[in-house]
C-alpha positions in Angstrom: -0.1 -0.1 0.1 1.2 3.6 -0.8 0.5 6.3 1.8 0.9 10.1 2.1 1.0 12.6 4.6 2.7 15.8 5.8 3.0 18.3 8.5 3.6 15.9 11.6 5.3 18.3 13.6 7.1 16.1 15.9 8.3 17.9 18.7 6.9 21.2 17.8 6.0 22.5 21.2 3.4 25.2 20.1 -0.1 24.8 21.5 -1.5 26.2 18.1 0.1 22.6 16.6 -0.9 20.2 19.0 -3.9 21.6 20.7 -5.7 22.5 17.6 -5.3 18.8 16.7 -7.1 17.7 20.0 -3.9 17.0 22.3 -3.2 18.2 25.8 0.4 18.5 25.3 3.3 18.0 22.6 4.3 14.6 24.1 0.6 13.2 23.9 0.4 14.8 20.2 3.7 12.9 19.2 2.9 9.8 21.0 -0.6 9.6 19.2 0.7 10.7 15.7 3.3 7.9 15.8 0.7 5.4 17.1 -1.7 6.3 14.4 0.9 5.8 11.6 1.7 2.4 12.7 -1.8 1.5 13.1 -2.2 1.7 9.3 1.2 1.5 7.7 3.0 -1.8 7.7 6.7 -2.4 7.3 6.2 -3.3 3.6 4.1 -0.1 2.7 5.5 3.0 1.2 5.0 6.5 2.7 5.6 9.9 1.0 6.0 12.6 3.8 5.4 16.0 2.0 7.1 18.1 4.3 7.7 19.2 8.3 8.4 16.0 9.7 9.8 17.2 12.8 10.9 20.4 14.8 12.5 20.8 18.1 15.9 21.1 19.5 16.7 17.7 20.8 17.6 15.8 17.5 18.9 12.9 19.6 15.4 11.8 20.7 14.5 11.4 17.2 15.9 8.1 16.9 13.8 6.9 19.4 10.6 7.9 17.4 11.4 7.3 13.9 13.0 4.0 14.3 9.7 2.6 15.4 7.8 4.2 12.2 6.5 1.4 9.8 7.0 1.6 6.0 9.7 2.6 3.5 9.5 6.4 3.9 10.3 9.2 0.8 10.6 12.7 1.7 9.7 16.0 0.3 11.1 18.9 1.7 8.9 21.5 3.9 9.6 24.9 5.1 10.7 23.7 8.3 13.1 20.9 7.0 16.5 22.4 6.9 19.6 20.9 5.0 21.0 19.7 8.0 17.7 17.8 8.9 17.3 16.5 5.6 20.8 15.0 5.7 20.1 13.5 9.1 16.7 11.9 7.8 18.4 10.5 4.7 21.2 8.8 6.9 18.9 7.4 9.5 14.9 7.2 8.4 14.1 7.7 4.9 14.8 5.6 1.9 15.1 8.7 -0.5 14.8 12.5 -0.6 12.8 13.6 -3.7 13.8 17.5 -3.4 11.2 20.1 -3.1 9.0 18.7 -5.2 8.2 15.5 -7.4 6.1 14.3 -10.3 4.8 11.1 -9.6 2.7 8.4 -11.8 0.4 5.9 -10.4 -1.5 4.1 -13.0 -2.9 6.5 -15.4 -2.9 9.1 -12.9 -0.5 12.0 -12.5 0.5 13.6 -9.3 2.5 16.7 -8.2 4.2 16.0 -4.7 5.1 19.1 -2.9 5.0 20.7 0.8 3.1 23.7 -0.7 -0.2 24.0 -2.3 0.7 24.5 -6.0 -1.4 25.3 -8.9 -1.4 22.5 -11.5 -3.1 23.1 -15.1 -3.8 19.9 -16.9 -7.8 20.1 -17.0 -8.4 17.7 -20.1 -10.2 15.1 -18.2 -11.3 15.7 -14.9 -11.4 12.4 -13.4 -8.4 10.4 -14.8 -6.0 12.3 -16.9 -5.9 15.6 -14.9 -2.9 16.6 -13.0 -3.4 16.8 -9.0 -1.1 18.4 -6.6 -0.6 16.4 -3.2 0.5 18.8 -0.5 0.2 20.2 2.9 1.7 23.2 4.6 -1.8 25.1 5.4 -2.9 23.0 8.5 -6.4 23.1 7.1 -8.8 20.3 8.0 -10.5 20.5 4.3 -9.0 18.2 1.9 -10.2 20.1 -0.9 -9.2 23.6 0.6 -7.9 24.6 -3.2 -9.9 21.7 -5.0 -10.9 23.6 -7.8 -7.3 24.0 -8.7 -6.7 20.2 -8.3 -4.9 20.4 -5.1 -5.6 17.6 -2.3 -4.2 18.4 1.2 -2.6 15.0 2.6 -1.6 16.7 6.0 -2.4 15.0 9.1 -4.7 17.9 10.1 -7.0 16.9 7.2 -6.7 13.1 8.1 -7.7 12.8 11.9 -3.8 12.6 12.3 -3.5 9.4 10.0 -1.5 8.8 6.9 -4.0 8.5 3.7 -3.9 5.9 1.3 -3.5 6.7 -2.7 -6.7 4.5 -2.9 -8.7 6.7 -0.5 -7.1 9.9 -2.3 -8.1 8.7 -5.7 -11.9 7.9 -4.3 -12.1 11.5 -2.5 -11.0 13.0 -5.9 -13.5 11.2 -7.9 -16.2 11.9 -5.2 -15.3 15.8 -5.3 -15.1 15.7 -9.2 -18.6 13.9 -9.4 -20.0 16.9 -7.0 -18.3 19.6 -9.2 -19.6 18.4 -12.7 
């Protein structure tokens, strides 16, 4: 199975992150985010993290957190992901770093993976051939905050703090398109 997520913000001790997600502390937030990840992702699955994996000063504690994550992780850089962090992620936690954006094909469908919502412009066929941007960054709970521009929000905020599967993304897009037409 293939999953997408973004904006985990592990270790980000700001209440506008963890409180908005329904948690009473950053520790509770981090524990539950990682628990929910492993509830759906198996060790054989693939996960694309579209930026903002972790913040905080104690990077030494990340080993205790990220080594326990299931799946083969690919990473797109977010605004909180410094070059130093990316080097650390590459050496320890992720299979591949895809830069700031990445074109990805799944069957007949095309996706543009990025941290930031990005306008994409192929509107030839709304349901199958259109290029959709999978992104995060905004912390919106709305999967289709900018749906009319073919942008789908994969951030944990829009998915009850779980990664979202490609199959669910495609179903959501198909349902969204049938409502819009």
